[in-house]
C-alpha positions in Angstrom: -18.7 17.9 13.8 -18.9 17.5 10.0 -15.8 16.1 8.4 -17.1 16.0 4.8 -17.9 18.5 2.1 -21.0 18.7 -0.1 -20.5 17.1 -3.5 -22.5 15.9 -6.5 -23.4 12.2 -6.7 -22.1 10.5 -9.9 -22.1 7.1 -11.4 -19.0 6.2 -9.5 -20.9 6.5 -6.2 -23.3 3.8 -7.5 -20.5 1.2 -8.0 -20.6 -1.5 -5.4 -18.0 -0.7 -2.7 -16.8 -4.3 -2.4 -16.4 -4.5 -6.2 -14.6 -1.2 -6.2 -12.2 -2.4 -3.4 -11.4 -5.6 -5.2 -10.7 -3.8 -8.5 -8.4 -1.3 -6.6 -6.5 -4.2 -5.1 -6.0 -5.8 -8.4 -4.8 -2.5 -9.9 -2.2 -2.3 -7.1 -0.9 -5.8 -8.0 -0.8 -4.9 -11.7 1.2 -1.7 -11.0 3.5 -3.6 -8.6 4.6 -5.8 -11.5 4.8 -3.1 -14.1 8.4 -2.1 -15.0 7.8 -0.4 -18.3 7.8 3.4 -17.8 5.6 4.0 -20.9 3.0 1.6 -19.5 3.2 3.2 -16.1 2.6 6.7 -17.5 -0.5 5.5 -19.3 -1.8 3.6 -16.3 -1.4 6.8 -14.2 -3.3 8.8 -16.8 -6.1 6.2 -16.8 -6.2 6.4 -12.9 -6.4 10.2 -12.9 -9.3 10.4 -15.3 -12.0 9.0 -12.9 -11.2 11.8 -10.5 -13.0 14.2 -12.8 -16.2 12.1 -12.2 -16.1 12.1 -8.4 -18.5 15.0 -8.1 -16.0 17.4 -6.4 -15.0 20.8 -7.9 -11.5 21.0 -9.5 -10.0 23.3 -6.8 -11.0 20.8 -4.1 -9.6 17.9 -6.0 -6.3 19.8 -6.4 -6.3 20.4 -2.6 -6.9 16.7 -2.0 -4.2 15.7 -4.5 -1.6 18.2 -3.2 0.0 15.7 -0.8 0.2 13.1 -3.5 1.8 15.6 -5.9 4.4 16.3 -3.2 5.0 12.6 -2.8 5.5 12.3 -6.6 8.1 15.1 -6.7 9.9 13.9 -3.6 10.1 10.2 -4.5 11.0 10.9 -8.1 13.7 13.5 -7.3 15.2 11.3 -4.5 15.6 8.4 -6.9 16.9 10.6 -9.6 19.6 12.4 -7.6 20.8 9.5 -5.5 20.3 6.4 -7.7 22.8 4.3 -9.6 23.6 4.0 -13.3 26.3 3.9 -15.9 25.3 6.8 -18.2 26.0 9.8 -15.9 24.3 13.1 -16.9 25.1 15.3 -14.0 27.4 15.0 -10.9 27.9 17.5 -8.1 29.0 16.3 -4.7 26.6 13.6 -3.4 24.1 14.4 -6.3 24.6 12.0 -9.2 22.0 11.9 -11.9 22.3 9.2 -14.5 20.0 8.1 -17.3 19.0 4.9 -15.4 18.3 6.8 -12.1 16.3 9.4 -14.0 13.9 6.8 -15.6 13.7 4.9 -12.3 12.8 8.1 -10.5 10.0 8.9 -13.0 8.7 5.3 -12.8 8.6 5.4 -9.0 6.9 8.8 -9.0 4.2 7.7 -11.5 3.7 4.5 -9.6 3.1 6.5 -6.4 0.8 8.9 -8.2 -1.2 6.0 -9.8 -1.8 4.3 -6.4 -2.7 7.6 -4.8 -5.2 8.4 -7.6 -6.9 5.1 -7.3 -7.1 5.4 -3.5 -8.4 9.0 -3.7 -11.1 8.0 -6.2 -12.1 5.2 -3.9 -12.2 7.5 -0.8 -14.1 10.3 -2.5 -16.8 8.0 -4.0 -17.4 5.5 -1.2 -19.2 6.1 2.1 -17.8 4.0 5.1 -21.3 2.7 5.9 -21.8 1.5 2.3 -18.4 -0.1 2.3 -19.0 -2.2 5.4 -22.5 -3.1 4.5 -21.2 -4.3 1.1 -18.4 -6.2 2.8 -21.0 -8.0 5.0 -23.3 -8.8 2.2 -21.0 -9.6 -0.7 -17.8 -10.8 1.0 -19.5 -12.3 4.1 -17.6 -10.1 6.6 -18.8 -11.0 10.2 -21.2 -8.3 11.4 -19.4 -7.9 14.8 -16.2 -6.8 13.0 -18.0 -4.5 10.5 -20.1 -2.7 13.1 -17.1 -2.4 15.4 -15.2 -0.6 12.6 -18.2 1.6 11.9 -18.6 2.5 15.6 -14.9 3.4 15.8 -15.2 5.5 12.6 -18.2 7.4 14.0 -16.3 8.2 17.1 -13.7 10.2 15.2 -15.8 13.4 14.9 -16.8 13.1 18.5 -13.1 12.8 19.5 -12.2 15.8 17.3 -14.9 17.8 18.9 -13.8 16.9 22.4 -10.2 17.8 21.5 -11.3 21.3 20.4 -13.3 21.8 23.6 -10.3 20.6 25.7 -7.9 22.9 23.8 -10.2 25.9 24.3 -10.6 25.2 28.0 -6.9 24.9 28.5 -6.4 28.2 26.6 -8.9 29.9 28.9 -7.1 28.6 31.9 -3.9 30.0 30.5 -1.8 26.9 31.0 0.8 27.0 28.3 4.1 25.5 29.6 7.1 25.8 27.3 10.2 23.8 26.6 10.7 20.0 26.7 9.0 19.7 30.0 6.1 21.9 28.7 5.7 19.6 25.7 5.3 16.7 28.0 2.8 18.5 30.2 0.7 19.5 27.2 0.8 15.9 26.0 -0.3 14.7 29.3 -3.1 17.3 29.7 -4.5 16.3 26.3 -3.9 12.5 26.3 -5.3 11.5 29.7 -8.8 13.1 29.3 -9.2 12.0 25.7 -8.1 8.5 26.6 -10.5 8.3 29.4 -13.3 9.5 27.2 -12.4 6.9 24.5 -12.4 4.1 27.1 -15.8 5.1 28.4 -17.3 5.3 24.9 -15.8 2.0 23.9 -17.2 0.3 27.0 -20.7 1.6 26.3 -20.5 0.6 22.6 -19.3 -2.9 23.5 -22.1 -3.3 26.1 -24.7 -2.1 23.5 -23.4 -4.5 20.9 -23.3 -7.4 23.4 -27.0 -6.6 24.3 -27.8 -6.8 20.6 -26.1 -10.2 20.4 -23.4 -9.2 18.0 -20.9 -11.7 19.6 -23.2 -14.7 19.6 -23.1 -15.3 15.8 -26.5 -17.0 15.9 -29.3 -16.4 13.5 -29.5 -14.7 10.1 -29.0 -10.9 10.3 -31.2 -8.6 8.2 -29.9 -5.3 6.7 -31.7 -2.0 6.4 -29.4 -1.1 3.4 -29.2 -3.8 0.6 -26.3 -3.7 -1.8 -25.9 -5.6 -5.0 -24.1 -5.4 -8.4 -25.6 -3.1 -11.0 -24.7 -1.7 -14.4 -22.4 0.8 -12.9 -20.2 -2.1 -11.8 -20.0 -3.3 -15.3 -19.1 0.1 -16.6 -16.4 0.5 -13.9 -14.9 -2.9 -14.5 -15.0 -2.4 -18.3 -13.2 0.9 -18.0 -10.4 -0.6 -15.8 -9.9 -3.6 -18.0 -10.0 -1.6 -21.3 -7.6 1.1 -20.0 -5.2 -1.4 -18.6 -5.1 -3.4 -21.8 -4.7 -0.3 -23.9 -1.9 1.0 -21.6 0.0 -2.3 -22.0 -0.5 -2.5 -25.8 0.4 1.2 -26.4 3.3 1.0 -24.1 4.7 -2.0 -25.9 3.9 -1.1 -29.5 4.5 2.6 -29.5 6.8 3.6 -26.7 7.5 7.3 -26.3 10.5 6.7 -24.0 13.4 4.3 -24.2 12.8 3.0 -20.7 11.0 -0.3 -21.4 12.5 -1.9 -18.3 13.6 0.2 -15.3 14.8 -2.8 -13.2 
């Protein structure tokens, strides 16, 4: 069962996955300590720009980003309508919109959107196999952990295919109980066979890895795929550093909102 869509390979796909992961983690820390709304808006714009170079068409990117746009609206509106503040703009029942809550809501929404954009860029331009190979080679992740995660990840399409087969077989048999008891029966009819299949596959995988001496930790392991740092890593790091510095400078020197500190 294929869970991916065809896309065009770009320079972002050539960035070392371990390097990309570390840069994404540093961006998360930077955003966590950013309290200037102007800087946050610029950081979000800088995080959204690489999505255009992921090799996916715009409509598919919009489909991928739709949950994050909903998160932006929900988090921002929730903070705006139920936050605290001295300068009240609107009040109706439990809804109380103030100047402070409005800017805090925008800041929270843009922060969520920025983190989501960085994560989506990472997910769309990084293959799981490449990520774990890079973690083993650059960050010295033990092979038994990396290959265990890869084996579990490769089981997901198999599990999804078995779920579809099980659902079709239950539909043919006509067993569709209703009500609360019916929900429990459906859960049991799906969970027990799938759990049994997962246990059997996990046991076979563990036995195969043990036969290949993944748990011994002895000897130097060789890799079919070799990953290293290239010029794409320099371009990616340069873009992140330059965009972050420009966002901080422009947000401090020429703010376009009065919310320089939303705390």
